[in-house]
N, C-alpha and C positions, 0 to 999 in steps of 0.2 A: 225164215232163213234169208239172210242178206246176200245178194249177189254182188260180187266185186268185179270190177273191170280188170283184165289181165295186166294193164299198165300200172294200175295202183298196186297190185301184188308185187310186181318187179321193183317198184319204187320202195315199198316197205322192206323187201329183202335187201336192196342195196343200202337202205338206211340202217338196217339191223347189222349188216356186215361192216358198215363204216363206223358204227358205235362200238363194235367189239374190238378189243386190242388185237392188232396184227401180230401173228406169230411167225409169219413168213419173212417180214422185213428184217428182224434181227438175224435170220439166217443169211439173207442177202448181204447184209452189212458185214457179217462174219466172213462170208465168201470173198467179198471185196478186200477186206483186211488181210485175209490169208494170201490173196494174190499180190497185194502190195508188199507183204513180208517176203514172198517168194522173189519178187523183183529186187528187193534190197539184198536178199541172200545171193542172188545171181550177181549183183554188182560187187558185193564183198568177195564173191568167188573169183570174179575177174581181177580184183585187186590182189587176191591171194596168189594168182598165177604169177604175178610179178615178184612175190616173195619166195617162190619155190626154190631158187638157188641161194637164198640168203639164210644164214644161220644167225638169228637175232641174238643169241647168247654171246656170240663173238663180237657183235656190234658195240656192246657196252664196255666201259672201262673195266680194268682188272679189279679196282676197289668195289665198283658196283656189282660185278659178278660174284665177288665174295659175299656180298649182302644177299644176293638172289639165291646163291647156291647152285648146285648142278641141275641141269634140265632133266626132266623126267625121260626115261627111255620111251622110245616109240611104241614098244609093246604094251607098256602100261597105259599110254594114251589111247591106243587102239582098244584096249579092254574097257577103259572109261567111256569111250565113244560107243562101243557096242552095248554097254550097260545103259547108257542114256537112250539109245535107239530102242532097246527092248522095253525100258520103262515107259517111254513115250507111246509106243504101240499099245502096251497094256492099258495105259491111261486112256487112250483114244477108244479102244474096244470097250472099256468099262463105261465111258461116257455114252457111247453109242447104245450099249445094252440097257443102261439105266435111263437113257434119254434125258441126261442132265445137261446143264449149260457148260460152257467152255471155261476152263480154269487156267490161270497163270499164262495167258496168251502172250503178253507183251515180252516175256523173258525168253521165249523159245528162239527168237531170232538171235539173241545174244548167245544162248547156249549152243546153237548150231554153228555159229560163225566163230566162236572163241577157239574152237579146236584148230582152226587155221593158225591162230597165233601160237597155240601150244606146240603144234608140230613145227612151226617156223622157229620157235625158240629152241626146240631140241635139234633142229637141223634136218628133220626128216619129212618136211612138207612135200617135197617132190615125189617121194615114194608113196605117200598116204593121201595125196590130194584127191584122188578119185574116190577113195573110201569116204572122206568127209563130204565131198560133193554129192555122191550118190545117196548117202544116208540123209542128207538134207532134202534132196529132191523126193526121196521115198516118203519122208515124213510129211512134207507139204502135200504130196499127192494123196496120201492116206487121209489127211485132214480134209482136203477138198472133197474126196469121195464120201467121207463121213457127213459132211454138210449136205451133199447132194442126196444121200440116202435119207437123211432126216427131212429134207425139203420135199422129196418125192413122197415120203410117207405121209406128211401133213397134207399135201395136195390130194393124195389118194383118199385120205379120210374125209377131207372137206374140200371138194372141188370148187365150191363157190368162193373160196379164198383167192383164187386166181382171177385177176381182172385182165381184160383185154386192154392193151395200151396202144 
């Protein structure tokens, strides 16, 4: 039986972990991306505050309004936003349960912030701003919590993946 020096064993372990693909780094990257998207959403929300008293439908000329048609009622927009929030939550829960990767991430910022324009076009942004803002914050918070759960699960399963920095 060959005796090994404890420092040699730790060197072998660190080499084995450095050769193995990191599974934590993609989660850290996703967490940073999620926070950048949250920052952009907050900036777009600040811009939407300026649009609260504006009816974008009335800004356009009469000829262009004839092409666009009538704006959607605020009740239908609220229903569409609620359906989007519900489907996004179900999608997040499904990804968390199946431990799968994130899908269609780049479009969520557009989906969440476009409702500001829809409500401004219908002239009802002032009454529904809080609903759009709160739903966006809720979804970003749930995504961040999903990332933290997955990260903690991986660290719990393989504590050697965490390096001291």
